[in-house]
N, C-alpha and C positions, 0 to 999 in steps of 0.2 A: 369627419369622424371615421369614415371608412378607411382613410389612409392611415390613421393612427392605429387602428386594429390590425391592419395588414402589416405594418412595420413591427408591431409587437409579435405577431405570429411568425415572422421571419427570424427574429432574434431567438425565440425559444427553440432549443434543440430537441428533436424527438428522441425519447428514451428507447433504447434497444432492449433493455433489460428491466426487471422489476424495480420499482421505486425502493430506495433504501428504508429499512426498518430501524427502529431504535437499537436493536441488538447488533446490527451491522457495524455501528460506530464503536461498539465496545470491543469487537474482534480485532480491528487494526488499531494499534496504539500509536505508532509514529514511524516515519521513514528512517532508514539508516543512511547517513550521508558521509561517505568516505570516497577516496580516489577510486578504489576498486569498484564500489557500487555505481559510481558515476560512469566509469568505463563500461560496466555491464549494461547500464541503461542506454548509453549511446550506441554501442556496437551490437548488442544482442537483444535489445528491447526487453530487459529484465529489470524489475523493480524489487528492491530489498526493503522489507518493513519488519518492525517488531510487532508480534501478535500476542494475544492472551495465552497463558500457559496451557489452558485446557481446550484451545481451538484446534480443530482438525482441518485437513486439506479442503474438504467440501465446504465447510463454513467460511474459510478464508476466500475461496474462489467466489462463492455467492456474494459475500460482503464486498469484495473488490469490484465485481461486476456491477453491483447495485450502486455503490458510492461513486465510482469514477466513470461508469457507463462505457466500459471497454470490454473487449472479448479476451478472456483469459484462456491460454492454451494449457499451461502446466503450472503446478505449484510444488516447490520443494520446501520441506520443513526441517528445521534442525534445532536442537536445544543447545544453548551456549551456557556452559557451566560457570559458577561463580569463580572469581579470582581474588587472590590476596592483594591487599593494598596497604601501604604504609604512609603515614603522615608524621614525619619526625620519628619519635620513639613509640608512637601508638600504632598498633596493628588492627586491621579490620578486613572486611571483604566487600567486594562489589557483588551485588546479587546477580544471579544468572537470569536469562530470559530466553524466550523462544523466538526465532526469526524465520521468516518465510521469503523465498525468492520466487517471485511471480513472473512467469513468462507471458508476455502479451502477444497477440496476433500481429504479424508483420505490418498489416494495414493500419493498425492502431498506433497512436502516439500519445504518450503521457509524460509530462514534465513534472516530476515530484517537487523539485526545488526551483522556484522562480529566480531568474537572474536579475 
């Protein structure tokens, strides 16, 4: 019985930051996966994600640290405007969104997309 408890304790990783709250999962919507963002992730340890329109840098940083348990150094935020889209003779638009580029500590490693 003691061996089983010890094995379980070794597997559980100690959290460095606060446990995630329900609102943290609402702030970060999804990752942006392109060639450019994958190069940023490999070379400069930066993760690019879509966030809620009304989220600010502090909320993004706290949510990222709580969910992924990593140290965030910097957060850059930008609004991406809507763009025109055509499907045959019909015109429409793709809605805009807010994206954040999160810089992680060099000692941290996070793989957003599993291979």
